[in-house]
C-alpha positions as CSV (number, residue, x, y, z in Angstrom):
1,X,81.6,5.4,-3.0
2,X,84.8,6.0,-5.0
3,X,88.1,4.8,-3.6
4,X,91.3,6.0,-5.2
5,X,94.7,4.7,-4.1
6,X,98.2,5.0,-5.4
7,X,99.1,1.8,-3.5
8,X,96.9,-0.5,-5.6
9,X,97.2,1.5,-8.9
10,X,93.4,0.9,-9.2
11,X,90.4,3.0,-8.5
12,X,87.2,1.3,-7.4
13,X,83.6,2.4,-7.0
14,X,80.6,1.0,-5.3
15,X,77.2,2.0,-6.7
16,X,74.0,1.5,-4.6
17,X,70.6,1.5,-6.4
18,X,67.1,1.5,-4.8
19,X,64.9,-1.6,-4.9
20,X,62.3,0.1,-7.2
21,X,63.8,0.9,-10.6
22,X,61.8,1.6,-13.7
23,X,62.5,2.0,-17.4
24,X,60.7,2.9,-20.6
25,X,60.4,0.0,-23.1
26,X,60.5,0.4,-26.9
27,X,56.8,1.4,-26.9
28,X,57.3,4.2,-24.3
29,X,55.6,2.1,-21.5
30,X,57.0,2.5,-18.0
31,X,57.9,-0.9,-16.6
32,X,59.6,-2.1,-13.4
33,X,63.0,-3.7,-13.6
34,X,62.4,-7.3,-12.3
35,X,66.0,-8.4,-12.1
36,X,68.8,-5.9,-12.3
37,X,71.2,-8.6,-13.8
38,X,69.1,-8.4,-17.0
39,X,70.2,-4.8,-17.5
40,X,73.6,-4.5,-16.0
41,X,76.2,-7.1,-17.0
42,X,79.8,-7.9,-16.0
43,X,82.0,-5.9,-18.4
44,X,79.6,-3.0,-18.9
45,X,81.3,0.4,-18.9
46,X,80.6,2.7,-16.0
47,X,81.3,6.4,-15.8
48,X,80.5,8.4,-12.6
49,X,80.2,12.2,-13.2
50,X,79.8,14.6,-10.3
51,X,79.3,18.4,-10.1
52,X,76.7,21.1,-9.8
53,X,75.1,23.8,-12.0
54,X,75.3,21.4,-14.9
55,X,79.1,21.4,-14.7
56,X,79.9,17.7,-14.4
57,X,83.4,16.2,-14.0
58,X,84.3,12.6,-14.5
59,X,85.4,11.2,-11.2
60,X,85.5,7.5,-12.1
61,X,85.6,5.4,-15.3
62,X,85.7,1.7,-15.2
63,X,83.8,-1.6,-15.8
64,X,81.3,-3.7,-13.9
65,X,83.5,-6.4,-12.2
66,X,80.7,-8.6,-10.8
67,X,77.0,-9.2,-11.1
68,X,74.7,-7.0,-9.0
69,X,74.3,-8.2,-5.4
70,X,70.7,-9.2,-4.6
71,X,70.6,-7.3,-1.3
72,X,68.6,-4.1,-0.9
73,X,69.8,-1.6,-2.0
74,X,71.3,-3.2,-5.0
75,X,75.1,-3.0,-5.0
76,X,77.5,-2.9,-8.0
């Protein structure tokens, strides 16, 4: 969810991720993410691009403001 407001002079976004997230390690082996906080840190840059037919437009650019919440789905 992206929220834009001229009143606060700040845009915010909430990103929700599923419980089961996987990644490929350095050897190309698919592994589950055991704790999202090991991959996403406070201060990491975030860019949300939306569109269709491979024409994407940047709708939000910012930084992670807090650690991922433990609830399901994960919330940034």
